[in-house]
DRENDO-480837 format. One record per residue (C-alpha): residue number from 1; residue in three letters; x, y, z; chain. Coordinates in Angstrom, 1 decimal, m for minus. Each point is the difference from the previous one (the first is absolute). Layout:
<atoms>
{atom NUM; "ALA"; {X; Y; Z}; "A"} ...
</atoms>
This chain:
<atoms>
{atom 1; "UNK"; {m2.8; 15.6; 9.7}; "A"} {atom 2; "UNK"; {m0.9; 1.1; 3.4}; "A"} {atom 3; "UNK"; {m3.5; 0.6; 1.4}; "A"} {atom 4; "UNK"; {m2.0; 0.9; 3.1}; "A"} {atom 5; "UNK"; {m1.4; m3.5; 0.4}; "A"} {atom 6; "UNK"; {m3.0; 0.6; 2.3}; "A"} {atom 7; "UNK"; {m1.1; 3.2; m1.9}; "A"} {atom 8; "UNK"; {0.3; m1.9; m3.3}; "A"} {atom 9; "UNK"; {m2.0; m2.9; 1.2}; "A"} {atom 10; "UNK"; {m2.8; 2.3; 1.3}; "A"} {atom 11; "UNK"; {m0.1; 2.2; m3.1}; "A"} {atom 12; "UNK"; {0.5; m2.9; m2.4}; "A"} {atom 13; "UNK"; {m3.0; m1.7; 1.5}; "A"} {atom 14; "UNK"; {m2.1; 3.1; m0.6}; "A"} {atom 15; "UNK"; {1.2; 0.2; m3.6}; "A"} {atom 16; "UNK"; {m1.0; m3.7; m0.6}; "A"} {atom 17; "UNK"; {m3.4; 0.7; 1.6}; "A"} {atom 18; "UNK"; {m0.5; 3.0; m2.2}; "A"} {atom 19; "UNK"; {0.8; m2.1; m3.1}; "A"} {atom 20; "UNK"; {m2.5; m2.6; 1.0}; "A"} {atom 21; "UNK"; {m2.6; 2.7; 0.5}; "A"} {atom 22; "UNK"; {0.7; 2.0; m3.2}; "A"} {atom 23; "UNK"; {0.6; m2.8; m2.5}; "A"} {atom 24; "UNK"; {m2.0; m3.2; m0.7}; "A"} {atom 25; "UNK"; {2.7; m2.4; 1.3}; "A"} {atom 26; "UNK"; {m0.2; m3.0; 2.3}; "A"} {atom 27; "UNK"; {3.3; 0.6; 1.8}; "A"} {atom 28; "UNK"; {3.4; 1.7; m0.2}; "A"} {atom 29; "UNK"; {3.4; m0.3; 1.5}; "A"} {atom 30; "UNK"; {3.1; 2.2; m0.1}; "A"} {atom 31; "UNK"; {3.5; m1.1; 1.1}; "A"} {atom 32; "UNK"; {2.8; 2.5; 0.3}; "A"} {atom 33; "UNK"; {3.6; m1.3; 0.5}; "A"} {atom 34; "UNK"; {2.2; 1.8; 2.5}; "A"} {atom 35; "UNK"; {3.8; m0.2; 0.0}; "A"} {atom 36; "UNK"; {2.3; m0.4; m2.9}; "A"} {atom 37; "UNK"; {m1.6; m0.7; m3.4}; "A"} {atom 38; "UNK"; {2.1; m0.7; m3.0}; "A"} {atom 39; "UNK"; {m0.6; 1.6; m3.4}; "A"} {atom 40; "UNK"; {m2.5; m2.2; m1.8}; "A"} {atom 41; "UNK"; {m1.6; m1.3; 3.1}; "A"} {atom 42; "UNK"; {m3.5; 1.0; 1.0}; "A"} {atom 43; "UNK"; {m0.3; 2.4; 3.0}; "A"} {atom 44; "UNK"; {m3.9; 0.0; 0.0}; "A"} {atom 45; "UNK"; {m2.5; m2.7; m1.0}; "A"} {atom 46; "UNK"; {m3.7; 0.7; m0.3}; "A"} {atom 47; "UNK"; {m2.7; m2.6; m0.7}; "A"} {atom 48; "UNK"; {m3.6; 0.8; m0.6}; "A"} {atom 49; "UNK"; {m2.7; m2.6; m0.6}; "A"} {atom 50; "UNK"; {m3.1; 0.8; m2.1}; "A"} {atom 51; "UNK"; {m2.3; m1.6; m2.5}; "A"} {atom 52; "UNK"; {1.3; 2.3; m2.8}; "A"} {atom 53; "UNK"; {3.7; 0.7; m0.3}; "A"} {atom 54; "UNK"; {m0.5; 3.7; m0.8}; "A"} {atom 55; "UNK"; {m1.6; 0.6; 3.4}; "A"} {atom 56; "UNK"; {3.0; m1.7; 1.6}; "A"} {atom 57; "UNK"; {2.4; 2.1; m2.0}; "A"} {atom 58; "UNK"; {m1.8; 3.2; 1.0}; "A"} {atom 59; "UNK"; {0.0; m1.0; 3.7}; "A"} {atom 60; "UNK"; {3.7; m0.9; m0.2}; "A"} {atom 61; "UNK"; {0.8; 3.4; m1.5}; "A"} {atom 62; "UNK"; {m1.9; 1.7; 2.8}; "A"} {atom 63; "UNK"; {1.9; m2.1; 2.6}; "A"} {atom 64; "UNK"; {3.5; 0.8; m1.3}; "A"} {atom 65; "UNK"; {m0.7; 3.7; m0.5}; "A"} {atom 66; "UNK"; {m1.5; 0.4; 3.5}; "A"} {atom 67; "UNK"; {2.9; m2.1; 1.5}; "A"} {atom 68; "UNK"; {2.5; 2.3; m1.6}; "A"} {atom 69; "UNK"; {m1.8; 3.1; 1.3}; "A"} {atom 70; "UNK"; {m1.0; m1.1; 3.5}; "A"} {atom 71; "UNK"; {2.4; m2.6; 1.4}; "A"} {atom 72; "UNK"; {3.1; 1.0; 1.8}; "A"} {atom 73; "UNK"; {2.5; m1.9; m2.2}; "A"} {atom 74; "UNK"; {3.3; 1.3; m1.2}; "A"} {atom 75; "UNK"; {2.6; m1.5; m2.3}; "A"} {atom 76; "UNK"; {3.6; 0.8; m0.5}; "A"} {atom 77; "UNK"; {0.9; 0.1; m3.7}; "A"} {atom 78; "UNK"; {3.6; m0.6; m1.1}; "A"} {atom 79; "UNK"; {1.1; 1.6; m3.2}; "A"} {atom 80; "UNK"; {2.7; m1.0; m2.5}; "A"} {atom 81; "UNK"; {2.0; 3.2; 0.8}; "A"} {atom 82; "UNK"; {0.5; m1.2; 3.5}; "A"} {atom 83; "UNK"; {m2.6; 2.3; 1.7}; "A"} {atom 84; "UNK"; {m3.0; m1.2; 1.9}; "A"} {atom 85; "UNK"; {m3.1; 1.6; 1.6}; "A"} {atom 86; "UNK"; {m3.0; m0.9; 2.1}; "A"} {atom 87; "UNK"; {m3.4; 0.6; m1.7}; "A"} {atom 88; "UNK"; {m3.6; m0.5; 1.0}; "A"} {atom 89; "UNK"; {m2.3; m1.9; m2.4}; "A"} {atom 90; "UNK"; {m1.6; 3.2; m1.3}; "A"} {atom 91; "UNK"; {3.3; 1.7; m0.9}; "A"} {atom 92; "UNK"; {1.7; m0.2; m3.3}; "A"} {atom 93; "UNK"; {3.8; m0.3; 0.5}; "A"} {atom 94; "UNK"; {2.3; 2.4; m1.7}; "A"} {atom 95; "UNK"; {3.2; m1.5; m1.3}; "A"} {atom 96; "UNK"; {2.8; 2.5; 0.0}; "A"} 
</atoms>
């Protein structure tokens, strides 16, 4: 994974603030790993605190979807046929 760090921190903060405003949660956190991530390892971690877990789940869904749409993060996918390609979070890779 590679990212535009400063832009991600700025936009990521806005996403978390929006989640706090739009969902009845006490707090939220999102961590995106950068660099090499092995298959089976987590690239993104989201935590949302609320009185009721359904509210936290909804806020978490909002955070991950907005993160994929708005943050400048790319990942390079490697395929079993030896090919690879860079994709953004909103793109669906096509395996040839």
